[in-house]
N, C-alpha and C positions, 0 to 999 in steps of 0.2 A: 435489914434495911427497915427503916421505921423514920415515918416523914408523918407532918402533921398538916393537915388542909381543911380548907375551907368548902360547905359543900349546903347544899340544901335539902331538909327532907320533902318527900311528897307533898305537904301541903303549902310548901315555899319556905319554910321554918329554916332562919340559916343556923348552919352548926358545924363548929370545928371539931375534927375526929382525927386518931392517929394511925395510919395504914402502915401496918407492917407485910411487906410481900413473901409471898410462901411459893410462888412457883411461876414460872412461865407458861403458859396456856395457848401459846401460838396465835394466830389471826384468825379474827371473826371473818365470816361471810361477806362481810361488808368491806373488809380491809384492815379493822381496826386492830390492833394490838389488844391481845387481851394477857390477864395474870391471876392468879389466887392471891388474895389480899385477906388479911384479920382485920377486925377492927375495933381499935381500942384492947386491943391483945385477946379478943372475944370471939366473935359470929365471924366465918367464912366468908366471903362474898368473890363474886365472878367482877374484875375490874376491867372496863372497856376505855381505853382513852387516845384522843389525838395528841401524835407527838408535833412537836414544833417544826414548822418547816424547814428547810435545807437553808432557807434566808435568815432565820433565827426567829421569826415572828411567829406567831399564830397558826396551825393546822389548818385545812379546812375543817369545818363545823359540822356541814349538812347532815353527813352520813349519822353521826352522832345526835344529833337534834331531832332527826325522825327516830331513831332507834328512841331515844326519852321520849318522844310525842305519845308514840304507839303504847311505851309501857305506861306510860300514865294515863292512858287513856282506860286501858286495863285495870289501872288500879280503883280507877274511880269507877269502872263500871262494875267492877266482881267485889262483894264484900272478902274483906280478910281473912275471915276464918273458914269462907269456903271457896276459897280460889283457886281457878281452875288448874290442875298440874298441865295443862296442855303450852301453857302461855307462859314465858318468860317473868320474874315478881321483881317489879322496881322496889330499891331502897334507898338510893341519894344519888343525887347527879351536881354536878357544877360544870356551867357554860361560859362563865367569865372570866377564868381564870387561863392561865399562857399554856395550859396543857390542862383541858377539860375533859372530864370521865364520868363514866355513868357506874353504879353500884348494882349487883343484880344478883337473885341468891342463884349460886353455881347451877348449872345447868344438869339435869337428871339423865340417868341411862349412859348411853354410846351413841356416836354417830350412826346414823344408818348405815349409811356407805359400806361402812364394813363390815356389817353382819348379816348382809344378805344372805351369803351362802349357809347360813346357821338356822336362819328363821325358817319353821315347819308352814306349812300349809295354816294353821289355826292363828298363829302369829302373826303370818300375812295377812291375814284377815283382820285380825284387831289392829295393825298397824295402816290399813286402809280406813279403817274406821278413826283412830287415832288424826291423822292427818287431814281427815275430812271435820273432825269435831275441831279439831284446833282453828282450822279456816275456820268455822262456822262461832266458834266463839268471837274472833277477832272480827268477823263482820257485824255481830251483834254491838262490841264496842263501836264501831264504826270505823273501822281500820282494815287496810289491803296489803297485804305483806309485800309485794312488790316483786319477789323472786324467791317462789317454792322451788328449792331445788333438793336434792339428795342429803346435800350437805349442811341442809338448815334445818334437818329433820333429827331426830334424836331418841333410842329407843329404851325404854326402860323395862328389862324383863322381870323385874321383880312383880309390877305392878301392872305389866303388859299395856302400858299407856305410851303415849308418843308426845313428845314436846316440840315444837315449831320456834325456831331461835332466829337471831339475827335479823331485827324490822331496822335494818341500815338504809331500805331502799323502802320504806312502809309510807302511804299518805294515805288520810283520811276520805273514808268513801263519797265520793261527790268532789274531792277537790281537785285541782290542777297536778299531774304528776311530772316529776321530772323524768323522762323516760333514758336509758342508757343505752351509751352504743352496743348496737348490735341488737335490739330491741327487733321481733319480728315483725315484717314487714305489713301483719295485718293491723298493728296498732298505731294508731297516729302521733304524733309528736304534741298534740296537743291536747291529747288522751285525758279525760279525768278519772280518777282510781275507781277503780270497779272492781267486788269481791270476785267475779267472773272471768276476769284477766289472770286472779290466782288460781280457779279452777282449771284453765288449761296448762298452768306452770305444774300444779298438783296432780294430775290427770299423766302427764310425761313421767314424774317422778314414781307413781303406782306402777306406770308401767314397765320402767328400768327394773323396776324388783322382780318383774318377772323374766322380761324379753331384754334383751338388748339394743339400744335406740342411742343414736349419736342426735346432735343439733336441737333446735327447737320447733322443727317441724313437727306438724301431725302424724302419727305412727299408724301404721294401715292395722285396723281394729279387726280385720278380718282372718288374720296369722292365729286367731285367739278365740276358740269356739267357745271358752267357759264364760265362768262368771265376770270376769273382769272387764272381756268386752261388754257385757250387758251394763254392768256398770259405769263403762265411761260413755256410754251412748251421747252423742251430744256434745259431749266434752270440747271438742273441737272445732266445734261449727264456726261459721263467723255470720255476722258479726257478733260481737261478744255480747250482746242483748240476748240472744237466743238461746245462749248456754244456758245450763242449768245452774244454780247455785249450791253452795255447799250442804245446804239443809236440804234441796231437792235430793241431792245423792245420798246422804242419810236417810233419806225415806224409802230410796229403792232397796237400803240396806236392812231397812225394818229396824233401825236406831232411833230414839228418841232426840228428838231436836229443842225441848223447851230447856230454858237458859234460865234460871234466878238472877236478874241484872238490876242495875241502879241507874236508873236514869240522869246523868247530873243537870241536869238543866230543871228537873222538876222541883228542885228548890228553890230556883228563882223565880218560876211562877207564880208564888203571892206577890213576890215585886212587880215582876211585868204589870200583874193587874192594878195595883197601886198606882204606879206610872200611869196607865191609861186613863184609870179613872182622875186622877187630878189635872190631865192635858185635856179630858173633856170637860171639868169644872173651868180650867181655865179660857177655853174655847169660847165657852156658854159664858162667862163673864164678858170678855171681849167683844161678842156678838152684841150684847147688850149695851154696853158704852158705846159702840158705832153707832147703833142704833138712835141712844141719846143724843148723841152728838150732832147726826145727821138732820136731829129735827128742831136742835137748837144754835146750829150753826150754818153760815153759805156755805154751799161745794162748793171745794178750791182745787187745784192739781197741786204735787208739790213731787219733787223728784228731790232723795236727799243732797245729791251733790251736784245739780244741773245749775251751772252759771247764770246770774240773773242779765238778764238784757242790760241795755244801758240806759233806756227809760225806764225799766225798774229800779236800778240802781240810784238815777236821780232821782226819782219820786221818793224810794223808800231806803235813806239809807242805812246800811244794816252798822253796829259796829261790831267790832272784834273783838276776841279774848285772848290774853297771853294765856297758856298753859303752865307756866309758873307761878305767876303771882296770882292768875286768875281774875285779873281788872280787865273791866272792857274799856274800849276808847275805840275813838274814830279809826277808819283805816289808813294806815300811813302813804303816802303822797309820794310818787315816784323820783321827786327829786327830794326828798330828804336823807339827812345825812347819812354816808355809809362808813361803816366801821369795819375794819379786818382785823383779824387774828392772827398776833405774832408772838411767839413763842410765851404761850399761853396767856398774851394779856390782849384786849381790846384796844387798840388805837382807832384815832380817827383818820380815813383814808383822806389824803390829802392830795390826790392827785385831781389836775386840775381840767384835764379832758372833758367835755361837756358832748362829745359824741354819742349819741344813745344808743349806738350798738355796743361801743366800749363801755359806757354805765352797766348794761344789762350784763354782759360779759363778767363786768367785776360785780355783781350785783348777785350771781350764783355761789358766788363763794363769801359775799359779804354779809354784813349785820346790819341790824339796825336796835338800837336801844328801844325797849321796852318804856314807855311813856311813866309805867308805875304809877298810876294816881293816888292810889291808896297810900303806897310809899310805907309800906308793912311791909317789905321783904328788901333784899340788898339789891342793890340796882344787877341787870341783868341786859342780854341780849338774845334777839330770836335773827335766824336766819332771814335776809333781806326779802327772801324771796315768799318768806312763809304764809301771807295775808295774800299772795296775788291768784290765788286757786280756789276751788270751792272750799266750803269748809272742813277744816281740819277734823280727821276721826281719832279721838283721844283713847286709847285701848291701856286698860289699866288691868295689871298682872297683880291678883290678890290672893295671899296665901300666907302662912307660918312658915316661921322660920324653918328652912332646910325642905321645904316642900318641892323646891326643885323649878324655880321661876326663871334663875336664871341660865339653869341649861335648857329650857324650855322655850324662853326669849330666843336664845344665840340659835337651837335649832331651826327655831322659824325664820330669823332674818337670814341665815345662810339659804334656805332654801328657796326664799324670793328672790334675793339680790343675787346669791352664785351661782344658782340651780336655775332661774326661770320658774318656781312652783307656781306661778299665776298665770304664766303665759295661754296655759290652756282654756283657761275662764276670762279672756280676753284682756288681760290689765298688763302692764310692764310697772316696774320697781327700779327707782334709782335711788341715791343718797339726795335730800335733800338739804340736809346740813353737811356740807363737806367734809368739815374738819370733827365734827364730831362722828362720823362715821367711821374716819381712818382713825380715830383713838377706839371706836368702838370693836374694828378690826384687829388692831394690835393687841389691843388687851383682852378680847374676848375670843373673835371668832376664831383667829391664827394659833392659839393655844388648844383652842376646840379641837382644831384640823391635827393638830399634833396626840391628839388622846390626852391632853391634860383635863382633870379633871377641876371645874371652875371654882373659885372661890367665893363665898356668899356675898350678896349686895352688902355694903358697909352701911351702916346703920348714919340717918341723918342727910341722906342723898334728897335734894326736892327737884334735881331738873330731868326732863328725860333722858332716856337710856339709849335711844335712836329716833331719830326723822326721817322717814322714807317720803318720796311721792310716786302716788299711784295713778297711773292714768290710762285711759279705757275710752269707751266712744263717748262717756256722758261727760267727759272732761278729765282734770287730774282733782288731786287730792290728797293732802299730807296726811300720812300716816305715823301718828306719835307714840310710841309706846314708853311706858312707866312700868319701870320695876324695883318697887320699894320694899325697903329691908323688911321681912315679917315681924320683925322687932320693932319699929315704926309701925306697922299696922295695926298691932296687938296694943300699943301703948295709949293710955287713957288721958293721960295730963297731956301733952303737947300735942294738939290738934295740928298744928303747923305742917307736922311730918306728914300728912293724910289729905293736905286740903287739896292736892291735885286731883281727887276724888269731883271736887266741884266743878269740875271741866270735863268730865270721864263722856265718852260717846259710845263706849262699849266694855264690857267686865269680862277678864278668864279669869275665872275661880280657879288655883291649882291647890290639887289637891293628892300627896304623895301616895304610894301605897305602902303597905309594911306587910312583913307575913303575920302579924298581931295585929288585928284589926284595931284602929283606933277609934274608942267609944266616947272619948271624952267630948267636950264641947270645941269648937275651933273659933280660938277667938280673932283669930284675922279675919277670919269671913264675919262675925257677927259684929264686931267694930266697924267694918266696911259697909256692910250693909245699915247697922244704925247711922251713919254719917251720909251714906247715898241720900238720907231720906231728904236733904237740903236739895238735891236737884231737881227741879221741876220735871211730874211724869217719870221719875228715877224708875218706876214698873216697866217701862217701854224700851228701856235701854236693850239693845243687845246683848247676849250675857251666853257663856260658855262655862260647864264644868269640867275639868279636865282632870282624871285620873292616871297622872303622872308616875314615873317609876314602875311603871306595868311590867316591864321586864322582868320584876324579880317574881312574879308570880306567872309568868309567861304561859306554863301548861295549865294552869286552871282555867277549866268552862266557866263563863265563855270568853276569858281573857283571850285564849291560844288561837281562837277562832279570828275575832276581830286585829290582832297585831299581825296575822298574817295576811289582813287584804290589804289587798296594794288597788289604787287606784293607776287605772291604765293611762298612758301620756298623754290622751285627749279625751280624756274622761272630763264627761261634765256633772255636776251636783246630781245625785240622786235624794229627793227629800225623803223616801222611802227608805232608803240605807240609813241614812241620818236619823229617821224614826227608831228603826230596827237598834242601831248601835245607843241612842241615847236611852231604850227601854233595857237594854243590857246594860249598860252602866247602871242605872239605877236602880236595879231589881238587885245587881252585885252588891252593891254598897248597902243596901238595904237589908239582905239577908245578910250581911258581916257588923250588922248594928252603928255602922258610919252613919248615922243620919244627919249629922252636924254636916258633913258633905255637901248635904241633899240641898241644904235649907235654901241656896240661891234659886233653886227649881220652883219652889211656891213662890218666890217674891216676883220673878220676875216672867210677864207676857210669854217672850220670846228667849227659850234656850235651850240649849244642847248639850249632849255629854258625851265623853271621849276616854277611849282608851288610849293611852299614849305613853310611848319609851323617849324620853327625849335624849337619852344618851345612848340605847341601845343594849347596854349593860351595865354592870356594876362596877366600879373601880376596885383597884387593889388597895386592901387596907395599907396607910401608912405609905404609900407609894404616891398615892394621889393621881394617878393614872387607869387609862380605861384600855385594858390590855388589847383587846379589837377595836379600838380607836373608837371616835365617835360617829354613833351610826344610829344616829335618829330614826325611830318608825313611827309613821303618822302623826309627828309633831305637827305638821302644817292644815290637819284638817280643822282644828277648832279656830283657826285664823278666819280659812276659807268659810267658816259658818257663818262667823261674825260678819265678814264683809258681804256674802251674801243676806242675812238679816239686816246689815245696814243701807241695803240698796246698791252696792257696788260691784254684785255679781246677780245678774238676771236668774234667779233657781225656780222661782216659785215659791210654795209654802214651807219656810225652814222653820224649826224651833217652836212650831203652834200646832 
């Protein structure tokens, strides 16, 4: 049987290959079915895959994901021309399809368990060395296996070497580990992965090559007066921190521990240094400007979304600005004419009731006509309560066509409105424009929840995509999102399509990652930065650069680390963590030569950078759906950073 499948190479490059099944190979130690296949009629590989669940939907991805992540780290750590035979070797993988899979080189040798009666003393010694060397190599690459058993060990009699396989329970050393049922009592459920846990399991496996033993408890080493008991001294001690490492045990056997290894983060070091240098220069400029301003102007206090007192409002009437036409005009009065939205049209509210409470209730779903003083756009309406709160924060989503702006905004709105994503930061969110939100929910959020791939933003739109109301200790403030087509942002001739930038209070630059780095200029960024010069002090606007579609490169360092990082349910903003992620994104993009995506960082005084997956996976070509549903990863982080820089979340020094 031959099938055509989509997959990715180790560097994330998308491929389409033909697989011909050569024979069933049973089930892996982690429970994944396996079989031998040939690729494009040539190379033979071992395939592990996740079959569909009984319901017909996608099966559990975690075991396969852990296997791919571990093998991916090996692929980046060890040179291809000197790859260690003790570890499995990754070739291709797919985690976005209906039945995800991984393709690895066929395992070497035979399962150790069935060969024990045939192994002589010298072969048993080489077996001990091979098991410990495999663990040491994995640890050098930053991986803990998770369950070293005889079933995960293979013996190659020709080369007298061991291969450690089945990394479905693996985790990065120091990272939280999901503990399987039945794990021994000395390991807590919140344990972080440690190679010395593997040492316990490896010790049991080596003991069983000589002595019968059941269970996962420590054996009695006194029954063996030979070299094995000496080798395993301390292996079953608690806590794990006092156990020897695989390198320690190899040293006991007088075996070498030096391993040629490539450190994945080393390629990013110049980019991190460039980020730090640029950040220091920006901080120096900001300090100099602040000192100059303090000398030339009287000190005054200003909270960006504090309500003005009645006396302040009477003494200093402040005009308001329409986000659509960008005109400024006097604040509307409470008794101004209300309009309601019916059948896609605005009609004047003909209610004769003057009861203040009833009128306030109607205003929550009503509208007021914008005076449109310049009369340079068609007549338009704003929510009746739009100007009843603190100054609106208008957030512009900037990016070229197909960068992922629409999915990112949908993910943000869903997290904010449906999942209370801002609650841990002291903010609540509700719809301010009820009709607009209802339309957005039906046209965008509900299809996304069903796993549908969203269509691109139509060209020619000039209205906000969504208007929410954020409330917190400092009061309430509208949050306005503009998602304009990338084609309109790139347009040179018709500036009206990007005029919303004049009222922008924050900017989110969206850059879609692809396996092949985009090294040409980004015209959407370039044109938007040029037009923002019309905004006074535009360099002081909060800004974020979002490397979206990061799931396509999810196993590449440092993306693999950040996509798996989750803030706790009561987490507060950690400026140091934001700084670390920003330096990682900057270094990653610079290393790939995607300098155009980094241009905003040099322009804005406050700017953060983020790895994000707005959908969680890649859509199936031709079917326009996400097989595993719409599962964004870290999509809210850029907005949280923006709100912190805008003073709506108290978080200290963010973006500087």
